[in-house]
Kinemage of the C-alpha trace (Angstrom):
@kinemage 1
@onewidth
@group {chain A} dominant
@subgroup {mainchain}
@vectorlist {calphas} color= white
{ca met a 1} P 15.607 -28.916 -11.671
{ca thr a 2} L 13.618 -31.034 -8.975
{ca his a 3} L 14.038 -28.497 -6.680
{ca tyr a 4} L 12.687 -26.086 -9.374
{ca tyr a 5} L 9.496 -28.013 -9.303
{ca leu a 6} L 8.961 -28.592 -5.944
{ca leu a 7} L 9.609 -25.006 -5.106
{ca leu a 8} L 6.641 -24.285 -8.069
{ca ala a 9} L 4.503 -26.516 -6.206
{ca leu a 10} L 5.203 -24.959 -2.668
{ca ser a 11} L 4.460 -21.548 -3.816
{ca ile a 12} L 0.595 -22.670 -4.394
{ca thr a 13} L 0.500 -23.227 -0.707
{ca leu a 14} L 2.386 -20.257 0.848
{ca ile a 15} L 0.209 -17.444 -0.651
{ca gly a 16} L -1.843 -16.549 2.719
{ca cys a 17} L 0.021 -18.852 5.103
{ca lys a 18} L 1.924 -17.562 7.960
{ca glu a 19} L 4.503 -20.160 8.464
{ca glu a 20} L 7.061 -21.518 5.606
{ca pro a 21} L 7.044 -25.636 4.989
{ca lys a 22} L 10.619 -26.597 6.672
{ca pro a 23} L 12.063 -28.795 4.135
{ca gln a 24} L 15.178 -31.299 5.502
{ca asp a 25} L 17.017 -30.536 2.329
{ca pro a 26} L 19.283 -27.168 3.365
{ca glu a 27} L 19.622 -26.329 -0.554
{ca leu a 28} L 16.129 -26.619 -0.638
{ca ala a 29} L 15.588 -24.406 2.626
{ca ala a 30} L 17.778 -22.007 0.923
{ca ile a 31} L 16.035 -21.783 -2.329
{ca ile a 32} L 12.701 -21.151 -0.718
{ca lys a 33} L 13.972 -18.518 1.609
{ca arg a 34} L 15.676 -16.829 -1.372
{ca asn a 35} L 12.636 -16.727 -3.359
{ca thr a 36} L 9.860 -15.877 -0.319
{ca ile a 37} L 8.787 -12.347 -0.147
{ca ile a 38} L 7.162 -11.790 3.477
{ca ile a 39} L 4.080 -9.522 4.059
{ca lys a 40} L 2.227 -8.755 7.128
{ca gly a 41} L 0.212 -6.262 8.701
{ca ser a 42} L -3.221 -4.252 7.561
{ca asp a 43} L -6.342 -6.246 7.200
{ca thr a 44} L -7.876 -3.624 5.421
{ca glu a 45} L -5.022 -4.522 2.624
{ca leu a 46} L -4.973 -8.181 3.254
{ca pro a 47} L -7.621 -9.234 0.297
{ca met a 48} L -6.262 -6.655 -1.998
{ca val a 49} L -2.446 -7.797 -1.534
{ca lys a 50} L -3.494 -11.453 -1.579
{ca asp a 51} L -4.877 -10.881 -5.259
{ca phe a 52} L -1.685 -8.444 -5.985
{ca cys a 53} L 0.235 -11.976 -4.910
{ca gln a 54} L -1.892 -14.380 -7.174
{ca ser a 55} L -1.532 -11.727 -10.138
{ca tyr a 56} L 2.469 -11.552 -9.805
{ca lys a 57} L 2.914 -15.421 -9.749
{ca lys a 58} L 1.016 -16.000 -12.995
{ca glu a 59} L 4.471 -14.274 -14.701
{ca his a 60} L 6.588 -14.849 -11.867
{ca ala a 61} L 6.373 -18.176 -10.855
{ca glu a 62} L 9.127 -18.743 -8.746
{ca ile a 63} L 8.318 -16.473 -6.015
{ca leu a 64} L 6.540 -17.396 -3.225
{ca phe a 65} L 4.467 -15.181 -0.613
{ca asp a 66} L 4.386 -15.473 3.002
{ca leu a 67} L 1.227 -13.439 3.530
{ca ser a 68} L -0.811 -12.846 6.866
{ca gly a 69} L -3.023 -9.904 8.668
{ca gly a 70} L -3.654 -9.111 11.885
{ca gly a 71} L -3.414 -5.372 11.798
{ca ser a 72} L -1.067 -2.509 10.655
{ca gly a 73} L 0.541 -2.450 14.180
{ca ile a 74} L 1.517 -6.522 13.841
{ca gly a 75} L 2.816 -4.979 10.205
{ca ile a 76} L 5.252 -2.327 11.594
{ca glu a 77} L 5.959 -4.323 14.567
{ca ala a 78} L 7.528 -7.205 12.362
{ca leu a 79} L 9.324 -4.428 10.131
{ca ile a 80} L 10.829 -2.625 13.309
{ca asn a 81} L 12.423 -6.074 13.797
{ca asn a 82} L 13.241 -6.866 10.544
{ca glu a 83} L 10.840 -9.543 10.526
{ca thr a 84} L 8.960 -8.802 7.288
{ca asp a 85} L 9.749 -7.662 3.556
{ca ile a 86} L 6.712 -5.367 3.364
{ca ala a 87} L 4.466 -4.090 6.128
{ca asn a 88} L 0.817 -3.036 4.896
{ca ser a 89} L -0.441 -0.370 6.821
{ca ser a 90} L -3.625 1.718 6.436
{ca arg a 91} L -1.869 4.589 8.560
{ca glu a 92} L 1.444 6.157 8.906
{ca met a 93} L 3.908 5.220 10.983
{ca lys a 94} L 4.219 6.915 13.961
{ca pro a 95} L 7.762 9.129 14.924
{ca ser a 96} L 8.170 6.863 18.087
{ca glu a 97} L 8.288 3.974 15.726
{ca ile a 98} L 10.537 5.045 12.854
{ca glu a 99} L 12.863 5.852 15.820
{ca arg a 100} L 12.688 2.180 17.480
{ca ala a 101} L 12.953 1.024 14.070
{ca lys a 102} L 16.174 2.866 13.192
{ca lys a 103} L 17.748 1.863 16.519
{ca asn a 104} L 17.518 -1.664 15.043
{ca gly a 105} L 19.258 -0.693 11.946
{ca val a 106} L 15.672 -0.389 9.743
{ca asn a 107} L 15.095 2.239 7.716
{ca pro a 108} L 11.562 2.321 7.067
{ca ile a 109} L 10.520 3.830 3.518
{ca pro a 110} L 6.735 4.591 2.866
{ca val a 111} L 5.369 3.466 -0.683
{ca met a 112} L 1.856 4.638 -1.002
{ca phe a 113} L -0.223 2.188 -3.451
{ca ser a 114} L -4.004 2.651 -2.948
{ca val a 115} L -6.281 4.916 -1.784
{ca asp a 116} L -9.554 4.045 0.607
{ca ala a 117} L -12.636 6.036 2.032
{ca leu a 118} L -12.983 4.982 5.545
{ca ala a 119} L -17.131 4.348 5.774
{ca ile a 120} L -18.745 5.037 8.848
{ca ile a 121} L -21.498 2.195 8.568
{ca thr a 122} L -24.721 1.552 9.934
{ca his a 123} L -27.760 -0.409 9.869
{ca ser a 124} L -29.698 0.144 6.502
{ca lys a 125} L -33.235 0.517 8.297
{ca leu a 126} L -31.838 3.205 11.144
{ca gly a 127} L -32.944 6.043 9.320
{ca val a 128} L -30.262 8.669 10.131
{ca asp a 129} L -29.079 9.807 6.456
{ca ser a 130} L -25.906 11.766 7.105
{ca leu a 131} L -23.428 12.707 10.325
{ca ser a 132} L -21.138 15.653 10.743
{ca thr a 133} L -17.810 15.066 11.985
{ca glu a 134} L -18.482 16.744 14.955
{ca gln a 135} L -21.469 14.075 15.763
{ca leu a 136} L -19.106 11.474 14.414
{ca thr a 137} L -16.717 12.675 17.476
{ca gln a 138} L -19.115 12.795 19.934
{ca ile a 139} L -20.674 9.319 19.100
{ca phe a 140} L -16.937 7.369 18.824
{ca ser a 141} L -16.044 9.099 22.043
{ca gly a 142} L -19.100 8.291 24.146
{ca glu a 143} L -20.737 11.648 24.660
{ca ile a 144} L -23.579 11.188 22.047
{ca thr a 145} L -25.106 8.040 23.541
{ca asn a 146} L -28.767 7.634 21.592
{ca trp a 147} L -29.934 8.099 18.310
{ca lys a 148} L -32.877 9.995 18.912
{ca asp a 149} L -30.360 12.823 19.950
{ca leu a 150} L -29.289 12.856 15.654
{ca gly a 151} L -32.848 12.599 14.150
{ca gly a 152} L -33.321 9.034 14.858
{ca pro a 153} L -35.157 6.296 16.635
{ca asp a 154} L -35.126 6.324 20.759
{ca leu a 155} L -32.218 3.498 20.787
{ca ser a 156} L -28.731 3.346 22.705
{ca ile a 157} L -25.946 3.464 20.223
{ca val a 158} L -23.721 0.407 19.886
{ca val a 159} L -20.410 1.337 18.768
{ca tyr a 160} L -17.932 -0.767 16.947
{ca gly a 161} L -14.422 -0.624 16.331
{ca arg a 162} L -11.335 -2.428 15.777
{ca asp a 163} L -8.486 -3.478 18.318
{ca ser a 164} L -5.853 -1.235 18.914
{ca thr a 165} L -3.279 -3.067 16.617
{ca ser a 166} L -5.599 -1.812 13.553
{ca gly a 167} L -4.019 1.079 11.550
{ca thr a 168} L -7.880 2.192 11.037
{ca tyr a 169} L -8.676 2.368 14.796
{ca ser a 170} L -5.241 4.382 15.208
{ca tyr a 171} L -6.156 6.350 11.986
{ca leu a 172} L -9.692 7.588 13.036
{ca lys a 173} L -8.959 8.095 16.866
{ca asp a 174} L -6.038 10.255 15.915
{ca lys a 175} L -7.285 12.393 12.964
{ca phe a 176} L -10.775 12.513 13.653
{ca ile a 177} L -12.182 11.572 17.772
{ca arg a 178} L -9.168 13.354 18.923
{ca ala a 179} L -10.164 11.797 22.262
{ca pro a 180} L -10.369 8.299 23.738
{ca tyr a 181} L -12.748 6.024 22.485
{ca ala a 182} L -16.038 5.500 24.342
{ca ala a 183} L -15.526 2.647 27.312
{ca thr a 184} L -18.193 0.437 25.663
{ca met a 185} L -17.006 0.274 22.065
{ca lys a 186} L -16.888 -3.318 21.060
{ca his a 187} L -13.693 -4.162 19.883
{ca leu a 188} L -14.191 -6.777 16.786
{ca ser a 189} L -10.730 -7.964 15.121
{ca gly a 190} L -11.457 -7.057 11.574
{ca asn a 191} L -13.550 -5.028 8.908
{ca ala a 192} L -15.505 -7.743 7.738
{ca glu a 193} L -16.655 -9.008 11.657
{ca ile a 194} L -17.864 -5.035 12.325
{ca val a 195} L -19.822 -5.012 8.957
{ca lys a 196} L -21.496 -8.474 9.906
{ca ala a 197} L -21.992 -6.949 13.461
{ca val a 198} L -23.661 -3.752 12.041
{ca gln a 199} L -25.746 -5.471 9.907
{ca thr a 200} L -27.600 -7.520 12.514
{ca asn a 201} L -28.199 -4.748 14.665
{ca ile a 202} L -30.070 -1.817 13.866
{ca ala a 203} L -28.719 0.510 16.478
{ca ala a 204} L -25.118 -0.305 15.883
{ca ile a 205} L -22.406 1.809 14.479
{ca gly a 206} L -19.008 0.563 13.353
{ca tyr a 207} L -16.459 1.863 10.251
{ca ala a 208} L -14.564 -0.166 7.958
{ca gly a 209} L -12.610 0.361 4.706
{ca val a 210} L -14.715 0.697 1.789
{ca gly a 211} L -13.551 -1.762 -0.103
{ca phe a 212} L -15.351 -4.184 2.104
{ca leu a 213} L -18.896 -2.981 1.198
{ca met a 214} L -18.026 -3.668 -2.125
{ca asp a 215} L -19.126 -7.165 -4.489
{ca glu a 216} L -16.861 -8.613 -6.431
{ca asn a 217} L -17.313 -5.918 -9.298
{ca gly a 218} L -16.292 -3.182 -6.919
{ca lys a 219} L -19.847 -1.931 -6.607
{ca pro a 220} L -21.749 -1.246 -3.365
{ca asn a 221} L -23.322 -4.304 -2.594
{ca gly a 222} L -26.300 -2.724 -0.926
{ca ser a 223} L -26.364 -4.455 2.323
{ca ile a 224} L -25.770 -1.309 4.580
{ca trp a 225} L -25.799 2.115 4.907
{ca ala a 226} L -22.195 3.891 4.326
{ca met a 227} L -23.167 7.200 5.983
{ca pro a 228} L -22.609 10.323 4.396
{ca ile a 229} L -20.024 12.663 6.030
{ca tyr a 230} L -20.100 16.395 6.266
{ca ile a 231} L -18.060 19.404 7.793
{ca lys a 232} L -20.293 22.062 9.356
{ca gly a 233} L -21.433 24.335 6.880
{ca ser a 234} L -20.855 22.113 3.660
{ca arg a 235} L -22.793 19.197 1.996
{ca ala a 236} L -22.296 15.582 2.449
{ca tyr a 237} L -20.279 13.498 0.461
{ca ser a 238} L -20.637 9.626 0.230
{ca pro a 239} L -17.931 7.714 0.691
{ca tyr a 240} L -19.019 5.740 -3.224
{ca glu a 241} L -18.691 9.436 -4.703
{ca val a 242} L -15.193 8.985 -6.602
{ca thr a 243} L -14.677 12.434 -7.934
{ca ala a 244} L -15.213 13.800 -3.695
{ca val a 245} L -12.779 10.898 -2.139
{ca lys a 246} L -10.179 11.728 -5.242
{ca lys a 247} L -10.795 15.493 -4.697
{ca gly a 248} L -10.747 14.876 -0.414
{ca asp a 249} L -14.258 16.182 -0.003
{ca tyr a 250} L -14.752 13.124 1.576
{ca val a 251} L -12.891 13.575 4.803
{ca leu a 252} L -12.519 10.056 5.940
{ca thr a 253} L -9.892 9.427 2.825
{ca arg a 254} L -6.359 7.853 3.481
{ca pro a 255} L -3.938 6.542 1.247
{ca leu a 256} L -2.568 2.966 1.786
{ca tyr a 257} L 0.931 2.226 2.732
{ca gln a 258} L 3.390 -0.437 2.242
{ca tyr a 259} L 6.551 0.325 3.992
{ca ile a 260} L 9.988 -1.180 3.376
{ca asn a 261} L 13.495 -1.455 4.910
{ca gly a 262} L 15.658 0.925 2.719
{ca lys a 263} L 16.466 0.483 -0.614
{ca pro a 264} L 14.547 -2.810 -1.904
{ca ser a 265} L 16.109 -6.042 -3.417
{ca thr a 266} L 15.453 -6.409 -7.173
{ca gln a 267} L 12.597 -8.721 -6.638
{ca ile a 268} L 10.503 -6.873 -3.744
{ca tyr a 269} L 10.879 -3.744 -5.943
{ca asp a 270} L 9.752 -5.407 -8.916
{ca phe a 271} L 6.799 -6.700 -6.950
{ca ile a 272} L 6.028 -3.536 -5.585
{ca met a 273} L 6.068 -1.754 -9.150
{ca ser a 274} L 4.049 -4.151 -10.378
{ca glu a 275} L 0.981 -3.105 -7.996
{ca leu a 276} L 1.730 0.600 -8.995
{ca thr a 277} L 1.006 -0.109 -12.817
{ca leu a 278} L -2.230 0.350 -14.783
{ca lys a 279} L -2.751 -3.051 -14.330
{ca gly a 280} L -2.198 -3.527 -10.677
{ca gln a 281} L -4.364 -0.290 -9.987
{ca glu a 282} L -7.149 -1.933 -11.966
{ca ile a 283} L -7.021 -4.738 -9.166
{ca ile a 284} L -7.531 -1.730 -6.646
{ca lys a 285} L -10.679 -0.949 -8.431
{ca thr a 286} L -12.281 -4.385 -8.359
{ca his a 287} L -12.031 -4.240 -4.620
{ca gly a 288} L -13.518 -0.981 -4.324
{ca tyr a 289} L -10.471 1.072 -3.542
{ca phe a 290} L -9.102 3.998 -5.280
{ca pro a 291} L -5.954 4.613 -7.420
{ca ile a 292} L -2.855 7.086 -6.136
{ca asn a 293} L -3.156 10.283 -7.188
{ca asp a 294} L -0.478 12.220 -8.725
{ca tyr a 295} L 0.907 13.647 -6.218
{ca gln a 296} L 1.340 10.706 -4.363
{ca ala a 297} L 2.780 9.188 -6.952
{ca glu a 298} L 5.557 11.838 -7.145
{ca ile a 299} L 6.108 10.979 -3.038
{ca asn a 300} L 6.555 7.577 -4.395
{ca lys a 301} L 9.144 8.553 -6.676
{ca leu a 302} L 11.181 10.710 -4.295
{ca asn a 303} L 11.252 7.600 -1.826
{ca gly a 304} L 13.163 5.619 -4.750
{ca leu a 305} L 9.737 4.246 -6.376
């Protein structure tokens, strides 16, 4: 019984930590290991998943969470090496990563638990009201380097992006830029850092998960411009347009993933299923993200969830 109460005390400190406490008692150490769910990866998903963990613990106080970010690549690498129970990833695993995982005896199973509208952000006073997908490619690849070429002021464009371990970095490059990023792009460690940098530089452009532009009620905080994006010949759509995101008319829409190794244990399965409930999907909305659609839910079912 003493071990049980100590376990509850430890659980309060473990969410968001990168290292577990190392008790001297071997029996307690075994209990902690058995009751701990390790989650690593995406910084885009981190605040939302932290709230999932805290919500889950209200009804499962005995469960501990060792939760950390660092980028989707960090989570995927940990899964490949069987060092995490869940890998948070804002992109799909690459075929080469799946192959490496299977060579290590790991069978990656994807779970789509949320939908993100990736926002292209500029300073609120820049004066460029929308961009085409073609212009987006030209900016981030370094082909267009001055805002005057896009109807804006005569200012050299300052491009901010994530480092290469970021799923968002890979998603934007592989799906839309389809070219190396501009050599002058300034690499920052997280979404929040990009938002802050763009807010303070009128010539800047960057990208962030739309949830990082929201207030505590899941509404746009108004401190930055989320650029409407259009395909040539079509109208521009904003990442704040819920219907456009759900229908895919806003083109920078992506599912957010969690990867697990094969058939999950009962406690991992139960935690993931709690994210997919109506209550869990409401937590998603408070962070400015979107619930999965029926098609994505069916894919999850085919994967055993």
